[in-house]
SEMAR-105403 format. One record per residue: residue number from 1; residue in three letters; x, y, z of N, C-alpha, C in turn. Coordinates in steps of 0.2 Angstrom, whole numbers, m for minus. Example, Ala and Ser with C-alpha at 12.3 -4.5 7.8 and 13.67 -1.06 7.14 Angstrom:
% SEMAR-105403
<tikol 1; "ALA"; <66; m28; 39>; <62; m22; 39>; <66; m16; 39>> <tikol 2; "SER"; <64; m11; 35>; <68; m5; 36>; <64; 0; 39>> 
***
This chain:
% SEMAR-105403
<tikol 1; "MET"; <m11; m67; 35>; <m13; m60; 36>; <m7; m56; 35>> <tikol 2; "ILE"; <m8; m50; 33>; <m3; m45; 32>; <m6; m38; 34>> <tikol 3; "ASP"; <m1; m35; 38>; <m3; m28; 40>; <m2; m23; 34>> <tikol 4; "ILE"; <m7; m19; 33>; <m6; m13; 28>; <m6; m7; 32>> <tikol 5; "LEU"; <m1; m2; 31>; <m1; 4; 34>; <m2; 9; 29>> <tikol 6; "TYR"; <m6; 15; 30>; <m7; 20; 26>; <m5; 27; 30>> <tikol 7; "PHE"; <m1; 31; 26>; <2; 37; 29>; <m1; 43; 25>> <tikol 8; "ALA"; <m1; 49; 28>; <m2; 56; 26>; <m9; 55; 22>> <tikol 9; "TRP"; <m9; 58; 16>; <m15; 58; 12>; <m18; 51; 10>> <tikol 10; "MET"; <m14; 46; 10>; <m16; 39; 9>; <m21; 38; 14>> <tikol 11; "ARG"; <m19; 39; 20>; <m23; 37; 26>; <m30; 41; 26>> <tikol 12; "GLU"; <m30; 48; 24>; <m36; 52; 23>; <m40; 49; 18>> <tikol 13; "ARG"; <m38; 47; 12>; <m42; 45; 7>; <m45; 38; 8>> <tikol 14; "ILE"; <m41; 34; 11>; <m44; 27; 13>; <m48; 27; 19>> <tikol 15; "GLY"; <m47; 31; 24>; <m50; 32; 30>; <m48; 27; 36>> <tikol 16; "LEU"; <m42; 24; 35>; <m39; 20; 40>; <m32; 21; 40>> <tikol 17; "PRO"; <m29; 21; 46>; <m22; 21; 47>; <m18; 14; 45>> <tikol 18; "LYS"; <m22; 9; 47>; <m19; 2; 47>; <m25; m3; 46>> <tikol 19; "GLU"; <m24; m8; 42>; <m28; m14; 42>; <m25; m20; 41>> <tikol 20; "GLN"; <m28; m26; 43>; <m25; m32; 41>; <m29; m36; 36>> <tikol 21; "VAL"; <m26; m38; 31>; <m30; m42; 25>; <m27; m48; 24>> <tikol 22; "GLU"; <m31; m53; 22>; <m30; m59; 19>; <m29; m58; 12>> <tikol 23; "THR"; <m23; m60; 9>; <m21; m59; 2>; <m18; m65; m1>> <tikol 24; "GLY"; <m19; m66; m7>; <m16; m71; m11>; <m11; m67; m16>> <tikol 25; "ALA"; <m10; m61; m15>; <m5; m57; m20>; <2; m59; m19>> <tikol 26; "ALA"; <5; m59; m25>; <12; m61; m25>; <17; m55; m25>> <tikol 27; "THR"; <14; m49; m27>; <18; m43; m27>; <14; m37; m24>> <tikol 28; "VAL"; <18; m32; m23>; <15; m26; m21>; <9; m24; m26>> <tikol 29; "ALA"; <11; m24; m32>; <6; m22; m38>; <0; m26; m37>> <tikol 30; "ASP"; <1; m33; m36>; <m5; m37; m36>; <m9; m35; m30>> <tikol 31; "LEU"; <m6; m34; m24>; <m10; m31; m18>; <m14; m25; m20>> <tikol 32; "ILE"; <m11; m20; m23>; <m14; m14; m25>; <m20; m16; m29>> <tikol 33; "ASP"; <m19; m20; m34>; <m25; m22; m38>; <m31; m25; m34>> <tikol 34; "GLU"; <m29; m29; m29>; <m34; m32; m25>; <m38; m27; m21>> <tikol 35; "LEU"; <m34; m22; m18>; <m37; m17; m14>; <m42; m12; m18>> <tikol 36; "ILE"; <m39; m11; m24>; <m43; m7; m29>; <m50; m10; m30>> <tikol 37; "ALA"; <m50; m17; m31>; <m56; m20; m33>; <m61; m21; m27>> <tikol 38; "ARG"; <m58; m19; m21>; <m63; m19; m15>; <m68; m14; m14>> <tikol 39; "GLU"; <m65; m7; m15>; <m70; m2; m14>; <m67; 4; m18>> <tikol 40; "GLU"; <m71; 9; m20>; <m69; 15; m23>; <m64; 19; m20>> <tikol 41; "ARG"; <m64; 19; m13>; <m59; 23; m9>; <m52; 21; m11>> <tikol 42; "TYR"; <m51; 15; m12>; <m44; 12; m13>; <m42; 14; m20>> <tikol 43; "ALA"; <m47; 14; m25>; <m46; 16; m32>; <m44; 24; m32>> <tikol 44; "VAL"; <m47; 28; m28>; <m45; 35; m27>; <m38; 36; m25>> <tikol 45; "ALA"; <m37; 32; m19>; <m30; 33; m16>; <m24; 30; m20>> <tikol 46; "PHE"; <m26; 25; m24>; <m20; 22; m28>; <m21; 25; m36>> <tikol 47; "ALA"; <m24; 30; m37>; <m25; 32; m44>; <m19; 34; m47>> <tikol 48; "ASP"; <m14; 37; m44>; <m8; 39; m47>; <m2; 36; m43>> <tikol 49; "LEU"; <0; 30; m46>; <6; 27; m42>; <12; 31; m42>> <tikol 50; "ARG"; <13; 36; m47>; <19; 40; m46>; <20; 44; m40>> <tikol 51; "ALA"; <14; 45; m37>; <14; 49; m31>; <14; 45; m24>> <tikol 52; "ILE"; <16; 38; m25>; <16; 34; m19>; <22; 30; m19>> <tikol 53; "ARG"; <25; 29; m13>; <30; 25; m11>; <28; 19; m7>> <tikol 54; "VAL"; <32; 14; m7>; <30; 8; m3>; <36; 5; 0>> <tikol 55; "ALA"; <34; 2; 6>; <40; m1; 10>; <37; m8; 12>> <tikol 56; "VAL"; <41; m13; 11>; <39; m20; 13>; <43; m22; 19>> <tikol 57; "ASP"; <40; m23; 25>; <44; m24; 31>; <49; m19; 32>> <tikol 58; "GLN"; <47; m13; 31>; <51; m7; 33>; <57; m6; 28>> <tikol 59; "VAL"; <57; m9; 22>; <62; m8; 17>; <59; m5; 11>> <tikol 60; "LEU"; <61; 1; 8>; <58; 4; 2>; <59; m1; m4>> <tikol 61; "VAL"; <54; m2; m7>; <54; m7; m13>; <50; m4; m19>> <tikol 62; "GLY"; <50; m7; m24>; <46; m6; m30>; <40; m10; m30>> <tikol 63; "PHE"; <35; m8; m35>; <29; m11; m35>; <29; m18; m37>> <tikol 64; "ASP"; <35; m20; m40>; <36; m27; m42>; <39; m32; m37>> <tikol 65; "ALA"; <40; m29; m31>; <43; m33; m25>; <38; m38; m23>> <tikol 66; "PRO"; <41; m44; m21>; <37; m50; m19>; <34; m48; m11>> <tikol 67; "ILE"; <29; m51; m10>; <26; m50; m3>; <24; m56; 0>> <tikol 68; "ALA"; <26; m62; m2>; <24; m68; 0>; <25; m69; 7>> <tikol 69; "LYS"; <31; m67; 10>; <33; m68; 17>; <33; m62; 21>> <tikol 70; "ALA"; <30; m57; 18>; <30; m50; 21>; <25; m50; 27>> <tikol 71; "ARG"; <27; m46; 32>; <22; m45; 38>; <19; m39; 37>> <tikol 72; "GLU"; <22; m34; 34>; <19; m27; 34>; <21; m24; 27>> <tikol 73; "VAL"; <16; m20; 24>; <17; m16; 18>; <14; m9; 20>> <tikol 74; "ALA"; <18; m4; 19>; <16; 3; 20>; <16; 7; 14>> <tikol 75; "PHE"; <11; 11; 13>; <10; 15; 8>; <11; 23; 10>> <tikol 76; "PHE"; <14; 27; 7>; <15; 34; 9>; <17; 38; 3>> <tikol 77; "PRO"; <16; 45; 3>; <18; 49; m2>; <26; 50; m2>> <tikol 78; "PRO"; <29; 52; m7>; <36; 53; m7>; <38; 59; m1>> <tikol 79; "MET"; <43; 58; 2>; <45; 62; 8>; <49; 68; 5>> <tikol 80; "THR"; <47; 74; 7>; <51; 80; 5>; <53; 83; 12>> <tikol 81; "GLY"; <59; 87; 12>; <61; 90; 18>; <66; 95; 17>> <tikol 82; "GLY"; <68; 98; 23>; <73; 103; 22>; <76; 104; 29>> 
***
């Protein structure tokens, strides 16, 4: 099992702040593909990957990052600030 966290508009589109999933995904991209295949709300949330950042066990990574031993994957929009 892996914890998946959603922040900001990702959370709003998916309707959950967090969930646990059983996955056979090798990478973040594979996990996204599995989620999109589950329900339309995931397809909507992940429609533009350029607008999404991802962290695996609280470390920013790319979509090709492995998740085999990960405990947590977090998805969120890019941060802006001032």
